[in-house]
A tleap script that builds the chain and sets N, CA, C and O, in Angstrom:
source leaprc.protein.ff14SB
mol = sequence {
  NMET PRO ASP SER LEU GLY HIE GLU GLN LYS
  ASP ALA GLU THR PHE ALA SER TRP GLY ILE
  ASP TYR LEU LYS TYR ASP ASN CYS ASN ASN
  GLY ASP LEU LYS PRO MET LYS ARG GLY ASP
  MET HIE SER ALA LEU TRP ALA ASP LYS LEU
  GLY ASN SER TRP ARG THR ILE MET ASP ILE
  ASN ASP SER TRP GLU SER MET VAL SER ARG
  VAL ASP GLN ASN GLU VAL TYR ALA GLU HIE
  ALA ARG PRO GLY CSER
}
set mol.1.N position { 122.361 214.028 63.274 }
set mol.1.CA position { 122.488 215.377 63.799 }
set mol.1.C position { 121.228 216.163 63.478 }
set mol.1.O position { 120.623 215.945 62.428 }
set mol.2.N position { 120.821 217.063 64.348 }
set mol.2.CA position { 119.604 217.830 64.096 }
set mol.2.C position { 119.637 218.596 62.771 }
set mol.2.O position { 118.597 218.761 62.134 }
set mol.3.N position { 120.783 219.053 62.360 }
set mol.3.CA position { 120.853 219.848 61.128 }
set mol.3.C position { 120.861 219.000 59.867 }
set mol.3.O position { 120.943 219.552 58.770 }
set mol.4.N position { 120.778 217.695 59.979 }
set mol.4.CA position { 120.772 216.825 58.800 }
set mol.4.C position { 119.396 216.731 58.148 }
set mol.4.O position { 119.297 216.350 56.982 }
set mol.5.N position { 118.342 217.067 58.871 }
set mol.5.CA position { 116.993 216.945 58.340 }
set mol.5.C position { 116.865 217.732 57.035 }
set mol.5.O position { 117.079 218.944 56.995 }
set mol.6.N position { 116.516 217.019 55.988 }
set mol.6.CA position { 116.383 217.646 54.680 }
set mol.6.C position { 117.674 217.697 53.893 }
set mol.6.O position { 117.680 218.101 52.730 }
set mol.7.N position { 118.772 217.288 54.519 }
set mol.7.CA position { 120.087 217.333 53.871 }
set mol.7.C position { 120.754 215.957 53.890 }
set mol.7.O position { 121.977 215.855 53.794 }
set mol.8.N position { 119.951 214.906 54.013 }
set mol.8.CA position { 120.499 213.564 54.178 }
set mol.8.C position { 121.403 213.162 53.021 }
set mol.8.O position { 122.483 212.615 53.247 }
set mol.9.N position { 120.990 213.417 51.804 }
set mol.9.CA position { 121.788 213.018 50.642 }
set mol.9.C position { 123.131 213.744 50.627 }
set mol.9.O position { 124.179 213.125 50.441 }
set mol.10.N position { 123.091 215.059 50.824 }
set mol.10.CA position { 124.337 215.833 50.826 }
set mol.10.C position { 125.253 215.390 51.963 }
set mol.10.O position { 126.462 215.252 51.777 }
set mol.11.N position { 124.672 215.169 53.138 }
set mol.11.CA position { 125.480 214.726 54.271 }
set mol.11.C position { 126.101 213.354 53.999 }
set mol.11.O position { 127.279 213.139 54.284 }
set mol.12.N position { 125.309 212.425 53.447 }
set mol.12.CA position { 125.840 211.095 53.153 }
set mol.12.C position { 126.981 211.182 52.148 }
set mol.12.O position { 127.989 210.490 52.293 }
set mol.13.N position { 126.833 212.018 51.138 }
set mol.13.CA position { 127.905 212.190 50.144 }
set mol.13.C position { 129.151 212.793 50.783 }
set mol.13.O position { 130.270 212.395 50.460 }
set mol.14.N position { 128.964 213.746 51.683 }
set mol.14.CA position { 130.102 214.358 52.377 }
set mol.14.C position { 130.827 213.326 53.230 }
set mol.14.O position { 132.052 213.217 53.177 }
set mol.15.N position { 130.060 212.562 54.022 }
set mol.15.CA position { 130.682 211.538 54.855 }
set mol.15.C position { 131.419 210.516 53.999 }
set mol.15.O position { 132.523 210.097 54.345 }
set mol.16.N position { 130.813 210.112 52.878 }
set mol.16.CA position { 131.461 209.152 51.978 }
set mol.16.C position { 132.776 209.713 51.441 }
set mol.16.O position { 133.749 208.974 51.288 }
set mol.17.N position { 132.811 211.013 51.154 }
set mol.17.CA position { 134.050 211.618 50.653 }
set mol.17.C position { 135.155 211.605 51.710 }
set mol.17.O position { 136.337 211.701 51.382 }
set mol.18.N position { 134.765 211.487 52.964 }
set mol.18.CA position { 135.726 211.397 54.058 }
set mol.18.C position { 136.116 209.947 54.345 }
set mol.18.O position { 136.904 209.688 55.256 }
set mol.19.N position { 135.572 208.998 53.576 }
set mol.19.CA position { 135.893 207.595 53.766 }
set mol.19.C position { 134.954 206.857 54.706 }
set mol.19.O position { 135.191 205.691 55.021 }
set mol.20.N position { 133.910 207.503 55.151 }
set mol.20.CA position { 132.936 206.847 56.027 }
set mol.20.C position { 131.987 206.047 55.155 }
set mol.20.O position { 131.406 206.570 54.205 }
set mol.21.N position { 131.836 204.768 55.490 }
set mol.21.CA position { 131.000 203.918 54.639 }
set mol.21.C position { 129.808 203.316 55.373 }
set mol.21.O position { 129.171 202.397 54.858 }
set mol.22.N position { 129.495 203.815 56.569 }
set mol.22.CA position { 128.336 203.318 57.308 }
set mol.22.C position { 127.689 204.479 58.026 }
set mol.22.O position { 128.336 205.159 58.822 }
set mol.23.N position { 126.425 204.712 57.755 }
set mol.23.CA position { 125.670 205.760 58.433 }
set mol.23.C position { 124.406 205.171 59.021 }
set mol.23.O position { 123.827 204.239 58.462 }
set mol.24.N position { 123.978 205.715 60.145 }
set mol.24.CA position { 122.721 205.318 60.752 }
set mol.24.C position { 121.838 206.555 60.819 }
set mol.24.O position { 122.192 207.558 61.438 }
set mol.25.N position { 120.703 206.466 60.182 }
set mol.25.CA position { 119.713 207.537 60.253 }
set mol.25.C position { 118.522 207.045 61.043 }
set mol.25.O position { 118.151 205.874 60.960 }
set mol.26.N position { 117.929 207.932 61.802 }
set mol.26.CA position { 116.681 207.607 62.479 }
set mol.26.C position { 115.750 208.800 62.325 }
set mol.26.O position { 116.060 209.740 61.592 }
set mol.27.N position { 114.652 208.772 62.986 }
set mol.27.CA position { 113.688 209.862 62.840 }
set mol.27.C position { 113.720 210.796 64.044 }
set mol.27.O position { 112.733 211.476 64.326 }
set mol.28.N position { 114.844 210.836 64.755 }
set mol.28.CA position { 114.996 211.750 65.887 }
set mol.28.C position { 115.294 213.153 65.375 }
set mol.28.O position { 115.767 213.323 64.251 }
set mol.29.N position { 115.017 214.152 66.196 }
set mol.29.CA position { 115.260 215.558 65.828 }
set mol.29.C position { 114.652 215.862 64.458 }
set mol.29.O position { 115.289 216.470 63.598 }
set mol.30.N position { 113.413 215.429 64.280 }
set mol.30.CA position { 112.775 215.537 62.981 }
set mol.30.C position { 111.878 216.757 62.826 }
set mol.30.O position { 111.097 216.836 61.878 }
set mol.31.N position { 111.983 217.700 63.741 }
set mol.31.CA position { 111.141 218.887 63.660 }
set mol.31.C position { 109.668 218.559 63.819 }
set mol.31.O position { 108.813 219.270 63.291 }
set mol.32.N position { 109.368 217.501 64.533 }
set mol.32.CA position { 108.011 217.014 64.763 }
set mol.32.C position { 107.291 216.573 63.495 }
set mol.32.O position { 106.063 216.490 63.477 }
set mol.33.N position { 108.047 216.290 62.432 }
set mol.33.CA position { 107.438 215.719 61.230 }
set mol.33.C position { 107.063 214.276 61.521 }
set mol.33.O position { 107.859 213.527 62.087 }
set mol.34.N position { 105.894 213.895 61.149 }
set mol.34.CA position { 105.486 212.506 61.301 }
set mol.34.C position { 106.282 211.660 60.311 }
set mol.34.O position { 106.492 212.084 59.175 }
set mol.35.N position { 106.723 210.486 60.714 }
set mol.35.CA position { 107.524 209.653 59.810 }
set mol.35.C position { 106.842 209.405 58.467 }
set mol.35.O position { 107.522 209.321 57.444 }
set mol.36.N position { 105.537 209.288 58.447 }
set mol.36.CA position { 104.851 209.006 57.190 }
set mol.36.C position { 105.004 210.155 56.195 }
set mol.36.O position { 104.898 209.929 54.989 }
set mol.37.N position { 105.249 211.377 56.660 }
set mol.37.CA position { 105.501 212.484 55.733 }
set mol.37.C position { 106.866 212.340 55.075 }
set mol.37.O position { 107.093 212.859 53.983 }
set mol.38.N position { 107.764 211.640 55.737 }
set mol.38.CA position { 109.119 211.458 55.210 }
set mol.38.C position { 109.241 210.142 54.457 }
set mol.38.O position { 110.196 209.959 53.703 }
set mol.39.N position { 108.293 209.213 54.643 }
set mol.39.CA position { 108.377 207.921 53.971 }
set mol.39.C position { 107.606 206.861 54.709 }
set mol.39.O position { 107.147 207.087 55.829 }
set mol.40.N position { 107.459 205.720 54.104 }
set mol.40.CA position { 106.730 204.599 54.673 }
set mol.40.C position { 107.410 204.151 55.957 }
set mol.40.O position { 108.621 203.935 55.980 }
set mol.41.N position { 106.635 204.011 57.021 }
set mol.41.CA position { 107.174 203.594 58.319 }
set mol.41.C position { 107.694 202.160 58.299 }
set mol.41.O position { 108.533 201.814 59.131 }
set mol.42.N position { 107.234 201.328 57.398 }
set mol.42.CA position { 107.599 199.919 57.405 }
set mol.42.C position { 108.863 199.704 56.580 }
set mol.42.O position { 108.816 199.217 55.450 }
set mol.43.N position { 109.977 200.074 57.166 }
set mol.43.CA position { 111.253 200.032 56.446 }
set mol.43.C position { 111.622 198.642 55.949 }
set mol.43.O position { 112.367 198.517 54.977 }
set mol.44.N position { 111.124 197.608 56.588 }
set mol.44.CA position { 111.434 196.253 56.124 }
set mol.44.C position { 110.915 196.014 54.713 }
set mol.44.O position { 111.379 195.104 54.026 }
set mol.45.N position { 109.956 196.825 54.277 }
set mol.45.CA position { 109.359 196.646 52.958 }
set mol.45.C position { 110.138 197.335 51.836 }
set mol.45.O position { 109.943 197.018 50.663 }
set mol.46.N position { 111.025 198.283 52.190 }
set mol.46.CA position { 111.721 199.029 51.141 }
set mol.46.C position { 113.204 199.265 51.403 }
set mol.46.O position { 113.932 199.612 50.473 }
set mol.47.N position { 113.669 199.095 52.608 }
set mol.47.CA position { 115.031 199.506 52.964 }
set mol.47.C position { 116.124 198.665 52.309 }
set mol.47.O position { 117.265 199.116 52.208 }
set mol.48.N position { 115.797 197.449 51.861 }
set mol.48.CA position { 116.844 196.622 51.249 }
set mol.48.C position { 117.367 197.236 49.959 }
set mol.48.O position { 118.443 196.857 49.497 }
set mol.49.N position { 116.642 198.166 49.371 }
set mol.49.CA position { 117.108 198.845 48.161 }
set mol.49.C position { 118.058 200.005 48.489 }
set mol.49.O position { 118.731 200.534 47.605 }
set mol.50.N position { 118.103 200.397 49.782 }
set mol.50.CA position { 118.899 201.550 50.191 }
set mol.50.C position { 120.022 201.223 51.155 }
set mol.50.O position { 120.994 201.973 51.244 }
set mol.51.N position { 119.910 200.137 51.867 }
set mol.51.CA position { 120.909 199.837 52.883 }
set mol.51.C position { 120.925 198.370 53.215 }
set mol.51.O position { 120.350 197.555 52.493 }
set mol.52.N position { 121.584 198.027 54.309 }
set mol.52.CA position { 121.661 196.625 54.694 }
set mol.52.C position { 121.380 196.396 56.173 }
set mol.52.O position { 121.617 195.305 56.691 }
set mol.53.N position { 120.882 197.408 56.843 }
set mol.53.CA position { 120.559 197.287 58.257 }
set mol.53.C position { 119.536 198.354 58.589 }
set mol.53.O position { 119.743 199.525 58.272 }
set mol.54.N position { 118.450 197.977 59.214 }
set mol.54.CA position { 117.435 198.966 59.565 }
set mol.54.C position { 116.605 198.450 60.724 }
set mol.54.O position { 116.600 197.261 61.043 }
set mol.55.N position { 115.924 199.363 61.324 }
set mol.55.CA position { 115.060 199.063 62.458 }
set mol.55.C position { 113.648 198.826 61.948 }
set mol.55.O position { 113.169 199.540 61.066 }
set mol.56.N position { 112.991 197.832 62.500 }
set mol.56.CA position { 111.616 197.548 62.103 }
set mol.56.C position { 110.606 197.874 63.193 }
set mol.56.O position { 109.419 198.035 62.906 }
set mol.57.N position { 111.060 197.974 64.446 }
set mol.57.CA position { 110.147 198.228 65.562 }
set mol.57.C position { 110.834 199.116 66.593 }
set mol.57.O position { 111.983 199.516 66.409 }
set mol.58.N position { 110.139 199.415 67.656 }
set mol.58.CA position { 110.658 200.306 68.701 }
set mol.58.C position { 111.713 199.602 69.558 }
set mol.58.O position { 111.987 198.415 69.381 }
set mol.59.N position { 112.300 200.364 70.494 }
set mol.59.CA position { 113.341 199.843 71.378 }
set mol.59.C position { 112.855 198.627 72.171 }
set mol.59.O position { 111.679 198.509 72.517 }
set mol.60.N position { 113.785 197.751 72.436 }
set mol.60.CA position { 113.536 196.619 73.320 }
set mol.60.C position { 114.043 197.009 74.706 }
set mol.60.O position { 114.985 197.792 74.828 }
set mol.61.N position { 113.422 196.468 75.740 }
set mol.61.CA position { 113.958 196.707 77.083 }
set mol.61.C position { 114.289 195.372 77.732 }
set mol.61.O position { 114.025 194.311 77.166 }
set mol.62.N position { 114.860 195.433 78.904 }
set mol.62.CA position { 115.385 194.254 79.578 }
set mol.62.C position { 114.268 193.468 80.254 }
set mol.62.O position { 114.183 193.417 81.481 }
set mol.63.N position { 113.411 192.854 79.435 }
set mol.63.CA position { 112.358 191.995 79.990 }
set mol.63.C position { 111.967 190.948 78.961 }
set mol.63.O position { 112.078 191.160 77.754 }
set mol.64.N position { 111.510 189.823 79.466 }
set mol.64.CA position { 111.060 188.749 78.584 }
set mol.64.C position { 109.868 189.221 77.743 }
set mol.64.O position { 109.790 188.924 76.551 }
set mol.65.N position { 108.951 189.949 78.360 }
set mol.65.CA position { 107.772 190.428 77.650 }
set mol.65.C position { 108.158 191.322 76.477 }
set mol.65.O position { 107.572 191.221 75.400 }
set mol.66.N position { 109.132 192.187 76.681 }
set mol.66.CA position { 109.589 193.078 75.618 }
set mol.66.C position { 110.195 192.277 74.477 }
set mol.66.O position { 109.911 192.539 73.309 }
set mol.67.N position { 111.029 191.301 74.814 }
set mol.67.CA position { 111.667 190.501 73.784 }
set mol.67.C position { 110.628 189.717 72.977 }
set mol.67.O position { 110.673 189.718 71.747 }
set mol.68.N position { 109.714 189.063 73.644 }
set mol.68.CA position { 108.694 188.267 72.966 }
set mol.68.C position { 107.801 189.153 72.104 }
set mol.68.O position { 107.443 188.772 70.989 }
set mol.69.N position { 107.441 190.323 72.607 }
set mol.69.CA position { 106.576 191.204 71.810 }
set mol.69.C position { 107.285 191.666 70.537 }
set mol.69.O position { 106.640 191.824 69.501 }
set mol.70.N position { 108.597 191.882 70.596 }
set mol.70.CA position { 109.347 192.295 69.404 }
set mol.70.C position { 109.421 191.168 68.396 }
set mol.70.O position { 109.340 191.404 67.191 }
set mol.71.N position { 109.576 189.940 68.878 }
set mol.71.CA position { 109.562 188.783 67.982 }
set mol.71.C position { 108.208 188.697 67.283 }
set mol.71.O position { 108.142 188.507 66.068 }
set mol.72.N position { 107.139 188.837 68.044 }
set mol.72.CA position { 105.791 188.778 67.466 }
set mol.72.C position { 105.570 189.902 66.458 }
set mol.72.O position { 104.983 189.673 65.401 }
set mol.73.N position { 106.029 191.108 66.770 }
set mol.73.CA position { 105.851 192.247 65.865 }
set mol.73.C position { 106.644 192.066 64.576 }
set mol.73.O position { 106.207 192.503 63.511 }
set mol.74.N position { 107.794 191.431 64.665 }
set mol.74.CA position { 108.642 191.250 63.483 }
set mol.74.C position { 108.241 190.063 62.620 }
set mol.74.O position { 108.703 189.933 61.486 }
set mol.75.N position { 107.391 189.205 63.147 }
set mol.75.CA position { 106.984 188.029 62.377 }
set mol.75.C position { 106.407 188.412 61.013 }
set mol.75.O position { 106.608 187.686 60.040 }
set mol.76.N position { 105.706 189.519 60.926 }
set mol.76.CA position { 105.097 189.925 59.658 }
set mol.76.C position { 106.142 190.316 58.618 }
set mol.76.O position { 105.822 190.401 57.432 }
set mol.77.N position { 107.382 190.555 59.036 }
set mol.77.CA position { 108.449 190.945 58.124 }
set mol.77.C position { 109.382 189.778 57.781 }
set mol.77.O position { 110.392 189.979 57.106 }
set mol.78.N position { 109.058 188.570 58.234 }
set mol.78.CA position { 109.967 187.428 58.073 }
set mol.78.C position { 110.333 187.184 56.616 }
set mol.78.O position { 111.482 186.847 56.328 }
set mol.79.N position { 109.406 187.340 55.702 }
set mol.79.CA position { 109.710 187.068 54.281 }
set mol.79.C position { 110.705 188.060 53.707 }
set mol.79.O position { 111.286 187.807 52.651 }
set mol.80.N position { 110.914 189.188 54.383 }
set mol.80.CA position { 111.855 190.202 53.908 }
set mol.80.C position { 113.237 190.046 54.531 }
set mol.80.O position { 114.177 190.734 54.132 }
set mol.81.N position { 113.372 189.133 55.520 }
set mol.81.CA position { 114.646 188.927 56.209 }
set mol.81.C position { 115.496 187.942 55.391 }
set mol.81.O position { 115.131 186.779 55.219 }
set mol.82.N position { 116.619 188.428 54.899 }
set mol.82.CA position { 117.524 187.595 54.105 }
set mol.82.C position { 118.881 188.296 54.051 }
set mol.82.O position { 118.984 189.456 54.451 }
set mol.83.N position { 119.904 187.631 53.575 }
set mol.83.CA position { 121.208 188.307 53.448 }
set mol.83.C position { 121.065 189.591 52.629 }
set mol.83.O position { 120.485 189.593 51.543 }
set mol.84.N position { 121.600 190.669 53.171 }
set mol.84.CA position { 121.504 191.977 52.524 }
set mol.84.C position { 120.207 192.703 52.847 }
set mol.84.O position { 119.984 193.821 52.382 }
set mol.85.N position { 119.369 192.082 53.625 }
set mol.85.CA position { 118.080 192.697 53.998 }
set mol.85.C position { 117.788 192.473 55.451 }
set mol.85.O position { 116.752 192.915 55.948 }
savepdb mol mol.pdb
quit
């Protein structure tokens, strides 16, 4: 939600108190803050300490070229891909 920016911890705690145990955060509605101001863009390098599912690259589209390019882009993160990561 747009109003979550800067309140992620409080919002996550509130949702957890309601019994919600899965949240998805992205960098949308970020007030034009560059992701690097909020944290390292390469979530595959640090996200396993915070969650169990994260995005490493941009959206895929319905084409072979898009799929292959995403595989190539993710190859650098292969050593970080494991259960729980």
